C-alpha positions in Angstrom: 13.2 2.7 19.0 12.3 0.4 16.1 10.9 1.7 12.8 7.3 2.7 13.3 5.7 0.5 10.6 5.8 -3.2 11.4 2.9 -4.6 9.4 0.4 -3.6 6.8 -2.7 -5.1 5.2 -3.8 -4.4 1.6 -7.6 -4.9 1.0 -8.6 -7.2 -1.8 -11.9 -8.4 -3.3 -10.6 -11.6 -4.9 -7.7 -13.1 -2.9 -6.7 -15.7 -5.6 -6.5 -13.0 -8.3 -4.6 -10.5 -6.0 -2.2 -13.2 -4.7 -1.4 -14.3 -8.3 -0.8 -10.7 -9.3 1.5 -9.8 -6.5 3.5 -13.0 -6.7 4.0 -12.6 -10.5 4.8 -8.9 -10.4 7.1 -9.0 -7.4 8.5 -12.5 -8.0 7.7 -13.7 -4.4 5.5 -16.4 -2.8 2.8 -15.4 -0.4 1.5 -17.7 2.4 -2.2 -18.3 2.9 -3.7 -18.1 6.4 -7.0 -17.4 8.1 -6.5 -14.7 10.7 -9.5 -13.9 13.0 -11.8 -15.3 10.4 -10.4 -13.3 7.5 -8.6 -14.9 4.5 -5.1 -13.5 4.1 -2.0 -14.0 1.9 1.1 -13.0 3.9 4.1 -11.4 2.3 7.5 -13.0 3.1 9.2 -12.0 6.3 13.0 -12.3 7.0 13.9 -12.0 10.7 16.3 -9.2 11.2 16.0 -7.7 7.7 15.1 -4.1 7.1 11.5 -3.2 6.3 8.0 -4.3 7.3 5.8 -7.2 6.2 2.1 -7.4 5.6 -0.7 -9.3 3.9 -3.4 -9.1 1.3 -6.6 -9.3 3.3 -10.1 -10.2 2.2 -13.3 -9.7 4.1 -16.2 -7.3 4.8 -14.0 -4.7 6.5 -11.4 -4.7 3.7 -12.4 -2.3 0.9 -9.8 -1.7 -1.9 -9.3 1.9 -2.9 -6.9 4.2 -4.8 -7.3 6.8 -2.0 -6.1 4.6 0.9 -2.5 4.3 2.3 0.2 3.8 -0.3 2.7 0.9 0.3 6.1 1.1 -1.4 7.6 -2.2 -2.4 11.4 -2.3 -2.8 12.4 -3.9 -6.1 15.8 -4.7 -7.7 14.8 -3.6 -11.2 11.9 -1.1 -11.5 11.6 -1.3 -15.3 11.2 -5.1 -15.2 8.7 -4.9 -12.3 6.6 -2.3 -14.1 6.6 -4.4 -17.3 5.5 -7.5 -15.3 2.7 -5.4 -13.7 1.5 -4.2 -17.1 1.6 -7.8 -18.4 -0.7 -8.7 -15.5 -3.1 -5.9 -16.4 -1.9 -3.2 -14.0 -2.3 0.4 -15.1 0.7 2.7 -14.7 -0.5 5.6 -12.5 2.8 7.3 -12.0 5.6 6.5 -14.5 9.1 5.7 -13.4 10.7 8.9 -12.0 14.1 9.5 -10.4 14.1 10.8 -6.8 17.1 11.5 -4.6 17.2 8.0 -3.1 16.5 6.1 -6.3 13.6 5.6 -8.6 9.8 5.3 -8.0 6.7 4.3 -9.9 3.0 3.6 -9.1 0.7 0.9 -10.5 -3.0 0.1 -9.9 -3.3 -3.6 -8.8 -6.0 -6.0 -9.8 -8.2 -4.9 -6.9 -8.1 -1.1 -7.6 -5.4 -0.2 -5.0 -2.4 2.0 -5.7 0.8 0.1 -5.4 4.2 1.9 -5.3 7.6 0.6 -6.4 11.0 1.8 -5.2 14.4 1.0 -6.6 17.2 2.3 -4.4 20.3 4.0 -5.8 23.3 1.6 -5.9 26.4 3.2 -4.5 
């Protein structure tokens, strides 16, 4: 059986602003598409790699919130990523903490969503 999460969508109000934020904070490039009439910016997908992919999604049914689902983004250097987020205007909601599998933190993105970061332990 595959991992149960295969795709996610993060609601945004301003797709240009949100896309610029995620690209700068995570150091990635998102791809713009229109899906079923909704503007989206898709996160990169590597066939056969671990993890899920998703998109930033804008439209009448997409309402940003701190109380919705929380997506964890795997990063190589959590301190650098948190600092980049703060430089882009993100509030730190949960400072960097050590957990058994690595380190975690939470930011608030430009749209008002919680965004979690995870840096795995290196063995």
